[in-house]
mmCIF entry with sequence, helices, sheets and N, C-alpha, C, O atoms, coordinates in Angstrom:
data_MODEL
# 
_entry.id   MODEL 
# 
_entity.id                         1 
_entity.type                       polymer 
_entity.pdbx_number_of_molecules   1 
# 
_entity_poly.entity_id                      1 
_entity_poly.type                           'polypeptide(L)' 
_entity_poly.nstd_linkage                   no 
_entity_poly.nstd_monomer                   no 
_entity_poly.pdbx_seq_one_letter_code       
;(UNK)(UNK)(UNK)(UNK)(UNK)(UNK)(UNK)(UNK)(UNK)(UNK)(UNK)(UNK)(UNK)(UNK)(UNK)(UNK)
(UNK)(UNK)(UNK)(UNK)(UNK)(UNK)(UNK)(UNK)(UNK)(UNK)(UNK)(UNK)(UNK)(UNK)(UNK)(UNK)
(UNK)(UNK)(UNK)(UNK)(UNK)(UNK)(UNK)(UNK)(UNK)(UNK)(UNK)(UNK)(UNK)(UNK)(UNK)(UNK)
(UNK)
;
_entity_poly.pdbx_seq_one_letter_code_can   XXXXXXXXXXXXXXXXXXXXXXXXXXXXXXXXXXXXXXXXXXXXXXXXX 
_entity_poly.pdbx_strand_id                 A 
# 
loop_
_entity_poly_seq.entity_id 
_entity_poly_seq.num 
_entity_poly_seq.mon_id 
_entity_poly_seq.hetero 
1 1  UNK n 
1 2  UNK n 
1 3  UNK n 
1 4  UNK n 
1 5  UNK n 
1 6  UNK n 
1 7  UNK n 
1 8  UNK n 
1 9  UNK n 
1 10 UNK n 
1 11 UNK n 
1 12 UNK n 
1 13 UNK n 
1 14 UNK n 
1 15 UNK n 
1 16 UNK n 
1 17 UNK n 
1 18 UNK n 
1 19 UNK n 
1 20 UNK n 
1 21 UNK n 
1 22 UNK n 
1 23 UNK n 
1 24 UNK n 
1 25 UNK n 
1 26 UNK n 
1 27 UNK n 
1 28 UNK n 
1 29 UNK n 
1 30 UNK n 
1 31 UNK n 
1 32 UNK n 
1 33 UNK n 
1 34 UNK n 
1 35 UNK n 
1 36 UNK n 
1 37 UNK n 
1 38 UNK n 
1 39 UNK n 
1 40 UNK n 
1 41 UNK n 
1 42 UNK n 
1 43 UNK n 
1 44 UNK n 
1 45 UNK n 
1 46 UNK n 
1 47 UNK n 
1 48 UNK n 
1 49 UNK n 
# 
_struct_asym.id          A 
_struct_asym.entity_id   1 
# 
loop_
_struct_conf.conf_type_id 
_struct_conf.id 
_struct_conf.pdbx_PDB_helix_id 
_struct_conf.beg_label_comp_id 
_struct_conf.beg_label_asym_id 
_struct_conf.beg_label_seq_id 
_struct_conf.pdbx_beg_PDB_ins_code 
_struct_conf.end_label_comp_id 
_struct_conf.end_label_asym_id 
_struct_conf.end_label_seq_id 
_struct_conf.pdbx_end_PDB_ins_code 
_struct_conf.beg_auth_comp_id 
_struct_conf.beg_auth_asym_id 
_struct_conf.beg_auth_seq_id 
_struct_conf.end_auth_comp_id 
_struct_conf.end_auth_asym_id 
_struct_conf.end_auth_seq_id 
_struct_conf.pdbx_PDB_helix_class 
_struct_conf.details 
_struct_conf.pdbx_PDB_helix_length 
HELX_P HELX_P1 AA1 UNK A 16 ? UNK A 35 ? UNK A 16 UNK A 35 1 ? 20 
HELX_P HELX_P2 AA2 UNK A 37 ? UNK A 43 ? UNK A 37 UNK A 43 1 ? 7  
# 
_struct_conf_type.id          HELX_P 
_struct_conf_type.criteria    ? 
_struct_conf_type.reference   ? 
# 
loop_
_atom_site.group_PDB 
_atom_site.id 
_atom_site.type_symbol 
_atom_site.label_atom_id 
_atom_site.label_alt_id 
_atom_site.label_comp_id 
_atom_site.label_asym_id 
_atom_site.label_entity_id 
_atom_site.label_seq_id 
_atom_site.pdbx_PDB_ins_code 
_atom_site.Cartn_x 
_atom_site.Cartn_y 
_atom_site.Cartn_z 
_atom_site.occupancy 
_atom_site.B_iso_or_equiv 
_atom_site.pdbx_formal_charge 
_atom_site.auth_seq_id 
_atom_site.auth_comp_id 
_atom_site.auth_asym_id 
_atom_site.auth_atom_id 
_atom_site.pdbx_PDB_model_num 
ATOM 1   N N  . UNK A 1 1  ? -68.197 9.894  -55.350 1.00 0.00 ? 1  UNK A N  1 
ATOM 2   C CA . UNK A 1 1  ? -67.364 11.080 -55.151 1.00 0.00 ? 1  UNK A CA 1 
ATOM 3   C C  . UNK A 1 1  ? -66.001 10.756 -55.853 1.00 0.00 ? 1  UNK A C  1 
ATOM 4   O O  . UNK A 1 1  ? -65.385 9.722  -55.596 1.00 0.00 ? 1  UNK A O  1 
ATOM 5   N N  . UNK A 1 2  ? -65.588 11.633 -56.695 1.00 0.00 ? 2  UNK A N  1 
ATOM 6   C CA . UNK A 1 2  ? -64.326 11.426 -57.398 1.00 0.00 ? 2  UNK A CA 1 
ATOM 7   C C  . UNK A 1 2  ? -63.097 11.733 -56.453 1.00 0.00 ? 2  UNK A C  1 
ATOM 8   O O  . UNK A 1 2  ? -63.200 12.479 -55.479 1.00 0.00 ? 2  UNK A O  1 
ATOM 9   N N  . UNK A 1 3  ? -62.010 11.143 -56.792 1.00 0.00 ? 3  UNK A N  1 
ATOM 10  C CA . UNK A 1 3  ? -60.755 11.455 -56.163 1.00 0.00 ? 3  UNK A CA 1 
ATOM 11  C C  . UNK A 1 3  ? -59.813 12.278 -57.035 1.00 0.00 ? 3  UNK A C  1 
ATOM 12  O O  . UNK A 1 3  ? -59.523 11.898 -58.170 1.00 0.00 ? 3  UNK A O  1 
ATOM 13  N N  . UNK A 1 4  ? -59.340 13.389 -56.515 1.00 0.00 ? 4  UNK A N  1 
ATOM 14  C CA . UNK A 1 4  ? -58.519 14.208 -57.321 1.00 0.00 ? 4  UNK A CA 1 
ATOM 15  C C  . UNK A 1 4  ? -57.067 14.044 -56.925 1.00 0.00 ? 4  UNK A C  1 
ATOM 16  O O  . UNK A 1 4  ? -56.760 13.952 -55.736 1.00 0.00 ? 4  UNK A O  1 
ATOM 17  N N  . UNK A 1 5  ? -56.194 14.007 -57.864 1.00 0.00 ? 5  UNK A N  1 
ATOM 18  C CA . UNK A 1 5  ? -54.703 13.914 -57.570 1.00 0.00 ? 5  UNK A CA 1 
ATOM 19  C C  . UNK A 1 5  ? -54.260 15.086 -56.758 1.00 0.00 ? 5  UNK A C  1 
ATOM 20  O O  . UNK A 1 5  ? -54.830 16.168 -56.895 1.00 0.00 ? 5  UNK A O  1 
ATOM 21  N N  . UNK A 1 6  ? -53.292 14.932 -55.936 1.00 0.00 ? 6  UNK A N  1 
ATOM 22  C CA . UNK A 1 6  ? -52.640 15.996 -55.146 1.00 0.00 ? 6  UNK A CA 1 
ATOM 23  C C  . UNK A 1 6  ? -51.852 16.863 -56.132 1.00 0.00 ? 6  UNK A C  1 
ATOM 24  O O  . UNK A 1 6  ? -51.088 16.334 -56.939 1.00 0.00 ? 6  UNK A O  1 
ATOM 25  N N  . UNK A 1 7  ? -52.032 18.217 -56.075 1.00 0.00 ? 7  UNK A N  1 
ATOM 26  C CA . UNK A 1 7  ? -51.396 19.110 -56.918 1.00 0.00 ? 7  UNK A CA 1 
ATOM 27  C C  . UNK A 1 7  ? -50.046 19.646 -56.328 1.00 0.00 ? 7  UNK A C  1 
ATOM 28  O O  . UNK A 1 7  ? -49.170 20.096 -57.066 1.00 0.00 ? 7  UNK A O  1 
ATOM 29  N N  . UNK A 1 8  ? -49.924 19.582 -55.044 1.00 0.00 ? 8  UNK A N  1 
ATOM 30  C CA . UNK A 1 8  ? -48.747 20.068 -54.401 1.00 0.00 ? 8  UNK A CA 1 
ATOM 31  C C  . UNK A 1 8  ? -48.484 19.338 -53.104 1.00 0.00 ? 8  UNK A C  1 
ATOM 32  O O  . UNK A 1 8  ? -49.423 18.856 -52.472 1.00 0.00 ? 8  UNK A O  1 
ATOM 33  N N  . UNK A 1 9  ? -47.208 19.240 -52.682 1.00 0.00 ? 9  UNK A N  1 
ATOM 34  C CA . UNK A 1 9  ? -46.914 18.540 -51.524 1.00 0.00 ? 9  UNK A CA 1 
ATOM 35  C C  . UNK A 1 9  ? -46.710 17.119 -51.733 1.00 0.00 ? 9  UNK A C  1 
ATOM 36  O O  . UNK A 1 9  ? -46.689 16.671 -52.880 1.00 0.00 ? 9  UNK A O  1 
ATOM 37  N N  . UNK A 1 10 ? -46.547 16.315 -50.635 1.00 0.00 ? 10 UNK A N  1 
ATOM 38  C CA . UNK A 1 10 ? -46.397 14.868 -50.768 1.00 0.00 ? 10 UNK A CA 1 
ATOM 39  C C  . UNK A 1 10 ? -47.345 14.208 -49.737 1.00 0.00 ? 10 UNK A C  1 
ATOM 40  O O  . UNK A 1 10 ? -47.664 14.753 -48.681 1.00 0.00 ? 10 UNK A O  1 
ATOM 41  N N  . UNK A 1 11 ? -47.761 13.005 -50.129 1.00 0.00 ? 11 UNK A N  1 
ATOM 42  C CA . UNK A 1 11 ? -48.698 12.312 -49.259 1.00 0.00 ? 11 UNK A CA 1 
ATOM 43  C C  . UNK A 1 11 ? -48.012 11.884 -47.925 1.00 0.00 ? 11 UNK A C  1 
ATOM 44  O O  . UNK A 1 11 ? -46.855 11.464 -47.915 1.00 0.00 ? 11 UNK A O  1 
ATOM 45  N N  . UNK A 1 12 ? -48.766 12.005 -46.810 1.00 0.00 ? 12 UNK A N  1 
ATOM 46  C CA . UNK A 1 12 ? -48.245 11.672 -45.511 1.00 0.00 ? 12 UNK A CA 1 
ATOM 47  C C  . UNK A 1 12 ? -49.053 10.642 -44.784 1.00 0.00 ? 12 UNK A C  1 
ATOM 48  O O  . UNK A 1 12 ? -48.726 10.281 -43.653 1.00 0.00 ? 12 UNK A O  1 
ATOM 49  N N  . UNK A 1 13 ? -50.180 10.123 -45.449 1.00 0.00 ? 13 UNK A N  1 
ATOM 50  C CA . UNK A 1 13 ? -51.081 9.195  -44.684 1.00 0.00 ? 13 UNK A CA 1 
ATOM 51  C C  . UNK A 1 13 ? -50.464 7.859  -44.356 1.00 0.00 ? 13 UNK A C  1 
ATOM 52  O O  . UNK A 1 13 ? -50.960 7.186  -43.452 1.00 0.00 ? 13 UNK A O  1 
ATOM 53  N N  . UNK A 1 14 ? -49.407 7.427  -45.036 1.00 0.00 ? 14 UNK A N  1 
ATOM 54  C CA . UNK A 1 14 ? -48.813 6.171  -44.755 1.00 0.00 ? 14 UNK A CA 1 
ATOM 55  C C  . UNK A 1 14 ? -47.653 6.231  -43.738 1.00 0.00 ? 14 UNK A C  1 
ATOM 56  O O  . UNK A 1 14 ? -47.104 5.188  -43.383 1.00 0.00 ? 14 UNK A O  1 
ATOM 57  N N  . UNK A 1 15 ? -47.274 7.432  -43.265 1.00 0.00 ? 15 UNK A N  1 
ATOM 58  C CA . UNK A 1 15 ? -46.292 7.546  -42.197 1.00 0.00 ? 15 UNK A CA 1 
ATOM 59  C C  . UNK A 1 15 ? -46.792 7.039  -40.921 1.00 0.00 ? 15 UNK A C  1 
ATOM 60  O O  . UNK A 1 15 ? -47.914 7.371  -40.540 1.00 0.00 ? 15 UNK A O  1 
ATOM 61  N N  . UNK A 1 16 ? -46.007 6.213  -40.187 1.00 0.00 ? 16 UNK A N  1 
ATOM 62  C CA . UNK A 1 16 ? -46.446 5.637  -38.892 1.00 0.00 ? 16 UNK A CA 1 
ATOM 63  C C  . UNK A 1 16 ? -46.863 6.721  -37.937 1.00 0.00 ? 16 UNK A C  1 
ATOM 64  O O  . UNK A 1 16 ? -47.859 6.571  -37.229 1.00 0.00 ? 16 UNK A O  1 
ATOM 65  N N  . UNK A 1 17 ? -46.099 7.848  -37.896 1.00 0.00 ? 17 UNK A N  1 
ATOM 66  C CA . UNK A 1 17 ? -46.401 8.943  -36.899 1.00 0.00 ? 17 UNK A CA 1 
ATOM 67  C C  . UNK A 1 17 ? -47.834 9.533  -37.190 1.00 0.00 ? 17 UNK A C  1 
ATOM 68  O O  . UNK A 1 17 ? -48.591 9.852  -36.274 1.00 0.00 ? 17 UNK A O  1 
ATOM 69  N N  . UNK A 1 18 ? -48.156 9.656  -38.515 1.00 0.00 ? 18 UNK A N  1 
ATOM 70  C CA . UNK A 1 18 ? -49.473 10.211 -38.854 1.00 0.00 ? 18 UNK A CA 1 
ATOM 71  C C  . UNK A 1 18 ? -50.536 9.228  -38.549 1.00 0.00 ? 18 UNK A C  1 
ATOM 72  O O  . UNK A 1 18 ? -51.594 9.637  -38.071 1.00 0.00 ? 18 UNK A O  1 
ATOM 73  N N  . UNK A 1 19 ? -50.355 7.994  -38.776 1.00 0.00 ? 19 UNK A N  1 
ATOM 74  C CA . UNK A 1 19 ? -51.381 6.985  -38.426 1.00 0.00 ? 19 UNK A CA 1 
ATOM 75  C C  . UNK A 1 19 ? -51.598 6.926  -36.905 1.00 0.00 ? 19 UNK A C  1 
ATOM 76  O O  . UNK A 1 19 ? -52.717 6.871  -36.395 1.00 0.00 ? 19 UNK A O  1 
ATOM 77  N N  . UNK A 1 20 ? -50.481 6.941  -36.240 1.00 0.00 ? 20 UNK A N  1 
ATOM 78  C CA . UNK A 1 20 ? -50.505 6.887  -34.692 1.00 0.00 ? 20 UNK A CA 1 
ATOM 79  C C  . UNK A 1 20 ? -51.310 8.032  -34.207 1.00 0.00 ? 20 UNK A C  1 
ATOM 80  O O  . UNK A 1 20 ? -52.164 7.850  -33.340 1.00 0.00 ? 20 UNK A O  1 
ATOM 81  N N  . UNK A 1 21 ? -51.083 9.224  -34.726 1.00 0.00 ? 21 UNK A N  1 
ATOM 82  C CA . UNK A 1 21 ? -51.671 10.466 -34.197 1.00 0.00 ? 21 UNK A CA 1 
ATOM 83  C C  . UNK A 1 21 ? -53.131 10.358 -34.540 1.00 0.00 ? 21 UNK A C  1 
ATOM 84  O O  . UNK A 1 21 ? -53.933 10.699 -33.670 1.00 0.00 ? 21 UNK A O  1 
ATOM 85  N N  . UNK A 1 22 ? -53.578 9.924  -35.705 1.00 0.00 ? 22 UNK A N  1 
ATOM 86  C CA . UNK A 1 22 ? -54.955 9.807  -36.077 1.00 0.00 ? 22 UNK A CA 1 
ATOM 87  C C  . UNK A 1 22 ? -55.671 8.848  -35.129 1.00 0.00 ? 22 UNK A C  1 
ATOM 88  O O  . UNK A 1 22 ? -56.757 9.177  -34.652 1.00 0.00 ? 22 UNK A O  1 
ATOM 89  N N  . UNK A 1 23 ? -55.093 7.647  -34.830 1.00 0.00 ? 23 UNK A N  1 
ATOM 90  C CA . UNK A 1 23 ? -55.661 6.683  -34.030 1.00 0.00 ? 23 UNK A CA 1 
ATOM 91  C C  . UNK A 1 23 ? -55.831 7.202  -32.581 1.00 0.00 ? 23 UNK A C  1 
ATOM 92  O O  . UNK A 1 23 ? -56.867 7.001  -31.946 1.00 0.00 ? 23 UNK A O  1 
ATOM 93  N N  . UNK A 1 24 ? -54.729 7.905  -32.067 1.00 0.00 ? 24 UNK A N  1 
ATOM 94  C CA . UNK A 1 24 ? -54.781 8.488  -30.767 1.00 0.00 ? 24 UNK A CA 1 
ATOM 95  C C  . UNK A 1 24 ? -55.883 9.542  -30.643 1.00 0.00 ? 24 UNK A C  1 
ATOM 96  O O  . UNK A 1 24 ? -56.634 9.538  -29.668 1.00 0.00 ? 24 UNK A O  1 
ATOM 97  N N  . UNK A 1 25 ? -55.984 10.447 -31.629 1.00 0.00 ? 25 UNK A N  1 
ATOM 98  C CA . UNK A 1 25 ? -57.054 11.465 -31.569 1.00 0.00 ? 25 UNK A CA 1 
ATOM 99  C C  . UNK A 1 25 ? -58.469 10.797 -31.633 1.00 0.00 ? 25 UNK A C  1 
ATOM 100 O O  . UNK A 1 25 ? -59.402 11.212 -30.945 1.00 0.00 ? 25 UNK A O  1 
ATOM 101 N N  . UNK A 1 26 ? -58.571 9.803  -32.444 1.00 0.00 ? 26 UNK A N  1 
ATOM 102 C CA . UNK A 1 26 ? -59.850 9.187  -32.541 1.00 0.00 ? 26 UNK A CA 1 
ATOM 103 C C  . UNK A 1 26 ? -60.289 8.600  -31.200 1.00 0.00 ? 26 UNK A C  1 
ATOM 104 O O  . UNK A 1 26 ? -61.419 8.836  -30.773 1.00 0.00 ? 26 UNK A O  1 
ATOM 105 N N  . UNK A 1 27 ? -59.400 7.822  -30.511 1.00 0.00 ? 27 UNK A N  1 
ATOM 106 C CA . UNK A 1 27 ? -59.759 7.229  -29.246 1.00 0.00 ? 27 UNK A CA 1 
ATOM 107 C C  . UNK A 1 27 ? -59.915 8.265  -28.176 1.00 0.00 ? 27 UNK A C  1 
ATOM 108 O O  . UNK A 1 27 ? -60.746 8.106  -27.282 1.00 0.00 ? 27 UNK A O  1 
ATOM 109 N N  . UNK A 1 28 ? -59.140 9.327  -28.237 1.00 0.00 ? 28 UNK A N  1 
ATOM 110 C CA . UNK A 1 28 ? -59.275 10.389 -27.189 1.00 0.00 ? 28 UNK A CA 1 
ATOM 111 C C  . UNK A 1 28 ? -60.624 10.994 -27.291 1.00 0.00 ? 28 UNK A C  1 
ATOM 112 O O  . UNK A 1 28 ? -61.265 11.231 -26.267 1.00 0.00 ? 28 UNK A O  1 
ATOM 113 N N  . UNK A 1 29 ? -61.122 11.275 -28.552 1.00 0.00 ? 29 UNK A N  1 
ATOM 114 C CA . UNK A 1 29 ? -62.433 11.832 -28.732 1.00 0.00 ? 29 UNK A CA 1 
ATOM 115 C C  . UNK A 1 29 ? -63.520 10.829 -28.374 1.00 0.00 ? 29 UNK A C  1 
ATOM 116 O O  . UNK A 1 29 ? -64.526 11.222 -27.784 1.00 0.00 ? 29 UNK A O  1 
ATOM 117 N N  . UNK A 1 30 ? -63.364 9.567  -28.701 1.00 0.00 ? 30 UNK A N  1 
ATOM 118 C CA . UNK A 1 30 ? -64.315 8.527  -28.469 1.00 0.00 ? 30 UNK A CA 1 
ATOM 119 C C  . UNK A 1 30 ? -64.510 8.388  -26.912 1.00 0.00 ? 30 UNK A C  1 
ATOM 120 O O  . UNK A 1 30 ? -65.639 8.383  -26.421 1.00 0.00 ? 30 UNK A O  1 
ATOM 121 N N  . UNK A 1 31 ? -63.428 8.282  -26.197 1.00 0.00 ? 31 UNK A N  1 
ATOM 122 C CA . UNK A 1 31 ? -63.537 8.114  -24.796 1.00 0.00 ? 31 UNK A CA 1 
ATOM 123 C C  . UNK A 1 31 ? -64.110 9.327  -24.106 1.00 0.00 ? 31 UNK A C  1 
ATOM 124 O O  . UNK A 1 31 ? -64.819 9.152  -23.115 1.00 0.00 ? 31 UNK A O  1 
ATOM 125 N N  . UNK A 1 32 ? -63.868 10.500 -24.533 1.00 0.00 ? 32 UNK A N  1 
ATOM 126 C CA . UNK A 1 32 ? -64.487 11.699 -23.924 1.00 0.00 ? 32 UNK A CA 1 
ATOM 127 C C  . UNK A 1 32 ? -65.974 11.669 -24.234 1.00 0.00 ? 32 UNK A C  1 
ATOM 128 O O  . UNK A 1 32 ? -66.785 12.054 -23.392 1.00 0.00 ? 32 UNK A O  1 
ATOM 129 N N  . UNK A 1 33 ? -66.336 11.232 -25.388 1.00 0.00 ? 33 UNK A N  1 
ATOM 130 C CA . UNK A 1 33 ? -67.831 11.181 -25.668 1.00 0.00 ? 33 UNK A CA 1 
ATOM 131 C C  . UNK A 1 33 ? -68.565 10.077 -24.856 1.00 0.00 ? 33 UNK A C  1 
ATOM 132 O O  . UNK A 1 33 ? -69.707 10.217 -24.419 1.00 0.00 ? 33 UNK A O  1 
ATOM 133 N N  . UNK A 1 34 ? -67.814 8.987  -24.701 1.00 0.00 ? 34 UNK A N  1 
ATOM 134 C CA . UNK A 1 34 ? -68.436 7.856  -23.845 1.00 0.00 ? 34 UNK A CA 1 
ATOM 135 C C  . UNK A 1 34 ? -68.608 8.299  -22.395 1.00 0.00 ? 34 UNK A C  1 
ATOM 136 O O  . UNK A 1 34 ? -69.668 8.079  -21.808 1.00 0.00 ? 34 UNK A O  1 
ATOM 137 N N  . UNK A 1 35 ? -67.562 8.933  -21.795 1.00 0.00 ? 35 UNK A N  1 
ATOM 138 C CA . UNK A 1 35 ? -67.553 9.096  -20.402 1.00 0.00 ? 35 UNK A CA 1 
ATOM 139 C C  . UNK A 1 35 ? -68.041 10.484 -19.926 1.00 0.00 ? 35 UNK A C  1 
ATOM 140 O O  . UNK A 1 35 ? -68.433 10.653 -18.772 1.00 0.00 ? 35 UNK A O  1 
ATOM 141 N N  . UNK A 1 36 ? -68.009 11.408 -20.787 1.00 0.00 ? 36 UNK A N  1 
ATOM 142 C CA . UNK A 1 36 ? -68.395 12.797 -20.403 1.00 0.00 ? 36 UNK A CA 1 
ATOM 143 C C  . UNK A 1 36 ? -69.319 13.380 -21.503 1.00 0.00 ? 36 UNK A C  1 
ATOM 144 O O  . UNK A 1 36 ? -69.187 14.535 -21.906 1.00 0.00 ? 36 UNK A O  1 
ATOM 145 N N  . UNK A 1 37 ? -70.197 12.583 -21.935 1.00 0.00 ? 37 UNK A N  1 
ATOM 146 C CA . UNK A 1 37 ? -71.036 13.002 -23.126 1.00 0.00 ? 37 UNK A CA 1 
ATOM 147 C C  . UNK A 1 37 ? -71.712 14.323 -22.953 1.00 0.00 ? 37 UNK A C  1 
ATOM 148 O O  . UNK A 1 37 ? -71.630 15.193 -23.820 1.00 0.00 ? 37 UNK A O  1 
ATOM 149 N N  . UNK A 1 38 ? -72.409 14.490 -21.794 1.00 0.00 ? 38 UNK A N  1 
ATOM 150 C CA . UNK A 1 38 ? -73.147 15.760 -21.593 1.00 0.00 ? 38 UNK A CA 1 
ATOM 151 C C  . UNK A 1 38 ? -72.218 16.939 -21.647 1.00 0.00 ? 38 UNK A C  1 
ATOM 152 O O  . UNK A 1 38 ? -72.499 17.900 -22.363 1.00 0.00 ? 38 UNK A O  1 
ATOM 153 N N  . UNK A 1 39 ? -71.098 16.909 -20.904 1.00 0.00 ? 39 UNK A N  1 
ATOM 154 C CA . UNK A 1 39 ? -70.155 18.044 -20.873 1.00 0.00 ? 39 UNK A CA 1 
ATOM 155 C C  . UNK A 1 39 ? -69.502 18.247 -22.217 1.00 0.00 ? 39 UNK A C  1 
ATOM 156 O O  . UNK A 1 39 ? -69.298 19.376 -22.662 1.00 0.00 ? 39 UNK A O  1 
ATOM 157 N N  . UNK A 1 40 ? -69.180 17.155 -22.853 1.00 0.00 ? 40 UNK A N  1 
ATOM 158 C CA . UNK A 1 40 ? -68.571 17.278 -24.210 1.00 0.00 ? 40 UNK A CA 1 
ATOM 159 C C  . UNK A 1 40 ? -69.483 17.862 -25.205 1.00 0.00 ? 40 UNK A C  1 
ATOM 160 O O  . UNK A 1 40 ? -69.024 18.596 -26.080 1.00 0.00 ? 40 UNK A O  1 
ATOM 161 N N  . UNK A 1 41 ? -70.766 17.588 -25.140 1.00 0.00 ? 41 UNK A N  1 
ATOM 162 C CA . UNK A 1 41 ? -71.653 18.092 -26.217 1.00 0.00 ? 41 UNK A CA 1 
ATOM 163 C C  . UNK A 1 41 ? -72.217 19.522 -25.831 1.00 0.00 ? 41 UNK A C  1 
ATOM 164 O O  . UNK A 1 41 ? -72.722 20.229 -26.703 1.00 0.00 ? 41 UNK A O  1 
ATOM 165 N N  . UNK A 1 42 ? -72.127 19.926 -24.553 1.00 0.00 ? 42 UNK A N  1 
ATOM 166 C CA . UNK A 1 42 ? -72.658 21.250 -24.178 1.00 0.00 ? 42 UNK A CA 1 
ATOM 167 C C  . UNK A 1 42 ? -71.727 22.408 -24.213 1.00 0.00 ? 42 UNK A C  1 
ATOM 168 O O  . UNK A 1 42 ? -72.137 23.543 -24.456 1.00 0.00 ? 42 UNK A O  1 
ATOM 169 N N  . UNK A 1 43 ? -70.496 22.141 -23.975 1.00 0.00 ? 43 UNK A N  1 
ATOM 170 C CA . UNK A 1 43 ? -69.502 23.253 -23.795 1.00 0.00 ? 43 UNK A CA 1 
ATOM 171 C C  . UNK A 1 43 ? -69.199 23.933 -25.112 1.00 0.00 ? 43 UNK A C  1 
ATOM 172 O O  . UNK A 1 43 ? -69.014 25.150 -25.143 1.00 0.00 ? 43 UNK A O  1 
ATOM 173 N N  . UNK A 1 44 ? -69.141 23.177 -26.209 1.00 0.00 ? 44 UNK A N  1 
ATOM 174 C CA . UNK A 1 44 ? -68.774 23.840 -27.504 1.00 0.00 ? 44 UNK A CA 1 
ATOM 175 C C  . UNK A 1 44 ? -67.328 24.223 -27.625 1.00 0.00 ? 44 UNK A C  1 
ATOM 176 O O  . UNK A 1 44 ? -66.973 25.026 -28.488 1.00 0.00 ? 44 UNK A O  1 
ATOM 177 N N  . UNK A 1 45 ? -66.454 23.652 -26.757 1.00 0.00 ? 45 UNK A N  1 
ATOM 178 C CA . UNK A 1 45 ? -65.035 23.924 -26.809 1.00 0.00 ? 45 UNK A CA 1 
ATOM 179 C C  . UNK A 1 45 ? -64.330 22.842 -27.599 1.00 0.00 ? 45 UNK A C  1 
ATOM 180 O O  . UNK A 1 45 ? -64.892 21.779 -27.864 1.00 0.00 ? 45 UNK A O  1 
ATOM 181 N N  . UNK A 1 46 ? -63.110 23.122 -27.967 1.00 0.00 ? 46 UNK A N  1 
ATOM 182 C CA . UNK A 1 46 ? -62.263 22.103 -28.617 1.00 0.00 ? 46 UNK A CA 1 
ATOM 183 C C  . UNK A 1 46 ? -62.047 20.949 -27.715 1.00 0.00 ? 46 UNK A C  1 
ATOM 184 O O  . UNK A 1 46 ? -61.755 21.132 -26.533 1.00 0.00 ? 46 UNK A O  1 
ATOM 185 N N  . UNK A 1 47 ? -62.187 19.694 -28.256 1.00 0.00 ? 47 UNK A N  1 
ATOM 186 C CA . UNK A 1 47 ? -62.087 18.524 -27.291 1.00 0.00 ? 47 UNK A CA 1 
ATOM 187 C C  . UNK A 1 47 ? -60.714 17.961 -27.321 1.00 0.00 ? 47 UNK A C  1 
ATOM 188 O O  . UNK A 1 47 ? -60.297 17.294 -26.374 1.00 0.00 ? 47 UNK A O  1 
ATOM 189 N N  . UNK A 1 48 ? -59.976 18.210 -28.403 1.00 0.00 ? 48 UNK A N  1 
ATOM 190 C CA . UNK A 1 48 ? -58.568 17.593 -28.520 1.00 0.00 ? 48 UNK A CA 1 
ATOM 191 C C  . UNK A 1 48 ? -57.522 18.541 -28.178 1.00 0.00 ? 48 UNK A C  1 
ATOM 192 O O  . UNK A 1 48 ? -56.362 18.268 -28.484 1.00 0.00 ? 48 UNK A O  1 
ATOM 193 N N  . UNK A 1 49 ? -57.801 19.633 -27.573 1.00 0.00 ? 49 UNK A N  1 
ATOM 194 C CA . UNK A 1 49 ? -56.971 20.702 -27.135 1.00 0.00 ? 49 UNK A CA 1 
ATOM 195 C C  . UNK A 1 49 ? -55.561 20.554 -27.380 1.00 0.00 ? 49 UNK A C  1 
ATOM 196 O O  . UNK A 1 49 ? -54.778 21.437 -27.030 1.00 0.00 ? 49 UNK A O  1 
# 
């Protein structure tokens, strides 16, 4: 899969706040799937509300 250069804006992936939010969202989702798998998979609602 090729990587295309950004044509507008500036990269934000290296900002600590962006990295922290991504890690927090990942673990929030992971924990919900571990502990409430049935409810998480059946409702069809946004999990990271």
